[in-house]
Every structure is written in structure tokens, then in C-alpha cells.
C-alpha positions in Angstrom: 2.9 -35.9 15.8 1.5 -32.5 14.7 2.1 -31.4 11.0 3.7 -28.2 10.1 0.2 -26.7 9.1 -1.2 -27.6 12.7 1.8 -26.2 14.3 1.8 -22.9 12.2 -1.9 -22.3 12.7 -1.9 -22.9 16.6 -1.5 -19.3 17.7 -2.1 -20.1 21.5 1.6 -21.8 21.6 3.3 -18.8 19.6 5.6 -16.5 21.4 6.4 -14.4 18.4 4.7 -11.0 18.3 3.8 -9.5 15.1 4.6 -5.8 14.8 3.6 -3.2 12.4 5.1 -3.7 9.0 6.2 -1.9 6.0 5.8 -2.4 2.3 8.9 -2.7 0.1 8.6 -1.6 -3.6 11.2 -1.9 -6.5 11.0 1.2 -8.7 13.2 2.3 -11.7 13.5 6.0 -10.9 13.7 6.5 -7.1 13.5 10.4 -7.4 10.3 10.3 -9.3 8.7 7.7 -6.9 9.6 9.4 -3.7 8.3 12.7 -5.1 5.0 11.0 -6.1 4.6 9.6 -2.6 5.3 12.9 -1.0 3.4 15.2 -3.4 0.4 13.2 -4.6 -0.2 10.7 -1.6 0.9 13.0 1.3 3.6 10.8 2.6 6.6 12.2 4.5 10.2 11.5 3.1 12.1 9.8 6.1 15.5 9.2 4.5 16.6 12.5 2.7 20.1 10.9 2.0 19.2 7.2 1.5 21.6 5.6 -0.9 19.4 3.7 -3.3 16.5 3.7 -0.8 13.8 6.0 0.5 11.4 5.2 3.4 8.1 7.3 3.2 5.5 7.3 5.8 1.9 8.5 6.5 0.3 7.6 9.7 1.3 4.2 10.6 2.0 3.1 7.0 5.7 2.8 5.9 6.9 2.0 2.4 10.5 1.4 1.6 11.2 2.3 -1.9 14.3 0.7 -3.6 15.9 1.8 -6.6 15.9 -1.0 -9.0 16.2 0.2 -12.5 16.6 -3.4 -13.9 13.5 -4.9 -12.2 10.2 -5.9 -14.1 7.7 -3.0 -14.0 4.8 -3.8 -11.8 2.6 -2.6 -14.7 3.4 -5.8 -16.6 2.2 -8.2 -13.6 -1.6 -7.3 -14.0 -3.4 -8.2 -10.7 -0.2 -9.1 -9.1 0.8 -5.4 -9.0 -1.3 -4.8 -5.9 1.2 -4.6 -2.9 -1.1 -3.6 0.0 -4.6 -2.9 1.5 -4.9 0.2 3.6 -7.7 0.6 6.1 -9.1 4.2 6.7 -11.8 5.7 8.7 -13.1 7.8 6.0 -12.5 6.6 2.3 -14.3 9.4 0.6 -12.3 12.0 2.5 -9.0 10.4 1.6 -10.1 9.9 -2.0 -10.9 13.5 -2.2 -7.7 14.7 -0.7 -5.8 12.4 -3.1 -7.6 13.6 -6.2 -6.9 17.2 -5.2 -3.1 16.2 -4.8 -3.2 14.7 -8.2 -2.8 11.2 -7.2 -3.5 8.4 -10.0 -6.9 7.0 -9.0 -7.6 3.7 -10.7 -10.9 3.1 -9.3 -13.3 5.6 -7.3 -14.8 4.8 -4.1 -17.3 1.8 -4.5 -19.5 0.0 -1.8 -18.6 -3.8 -2.0 -21.0 -6.5 -0.8 -18.4 -7.8 1.6 -19.1 -4.5 3.6 -16.2 -2.4 2.7 -16.1 0.9 0.7 -13.0 0.7 -1.4 -10.9 2.5 -4.0 -7.7 1.8 -5.8 -4.5 4.1 -6.1 -1.9 3.7 -8.6 1.8 4.9 -8.8 3.6 6.1 -11.9 5.3 2.5 -12.2 2.2 0.5 -11.9 2.0 -0.5 -8.3 -1.5 -0.5 -6.9 -3.0 -0.1 -3.6 -6.4 -0.8 -2.5 -7.9 1.6 0.3 -10.8 0.4 2.3 -13.3 1.7 5.0 -15.7 -0.7 6.8 -19.2 0.2 5.3 -22.5 -1.3 6.1 -23.4 -3.8 3.1 -26.4 -2.7 1.2 -29.6 -4.4 2.2 
């Protein structure tokens, strides 16, 4: 008999197809957060009349923002405030665009030994996203 771990890791038997995903964020001020994603991060607002929710999208990335004024702010969760890792073709170009838009940049582009050039974006509520580009590791 196979264990749950063995069954869960045997992808050859799985018929479930994973599809592109969306992130879901709880925010205390929906209008402020939606405006930040639109104005500072270049996302498009998809649900102009969303009751308590807003969907923002840019390229293949979709983020559902929910109005949750009673939720704990992500800024108090430390490293657990990261909610996503976004892969890009040109980290420096995106970083430059976001700086010009007034985005909260918590860490500038940095070459990492694991072969990625990465930077960190913040939100007004303390959520963090890592952005990375495949980059030859320094020799």
C-alpha cells in the first residue's frame, strides 16, 4: 500500500491539470490598495464595481484584493508577509518603471548566488512580492 506522500508526489498518475493562479490579499482599505496596484505597479483594475473585492491584473498575474478591515496587517508578520514570486524577463527594466511610478521598493535588484537577479516590492499595508529574473551566477 502506498502512503499519501507517495501518491501525492507521483505526477504520472495525476489527471488534475494546474492552471494559472491568482494571489488573494486581505487589505484594510480597498480603494487605497487598488489605487496603489494601478498607479504604482501598473496593474489594470478588472472589477470596477466589486463589492468588497477588486481584481487587478498585469500580464498573466492576477491578484484578488479583499476588503478586510479587521484582518491582521501583513506588516506585523515579518517574513511571512511575502505572498508571491514573480518571474520577469528584465528585472532592471521593471524596477526602473516601478521606481518612476512611485512604487515601494524594499530591496533594489541584486544578483543572487542561486542564479537570479531579484528585487522586492512592498505595498502600503506591508505585503511583499519578490521579483526575479534568471541571471548567470557570478563565477
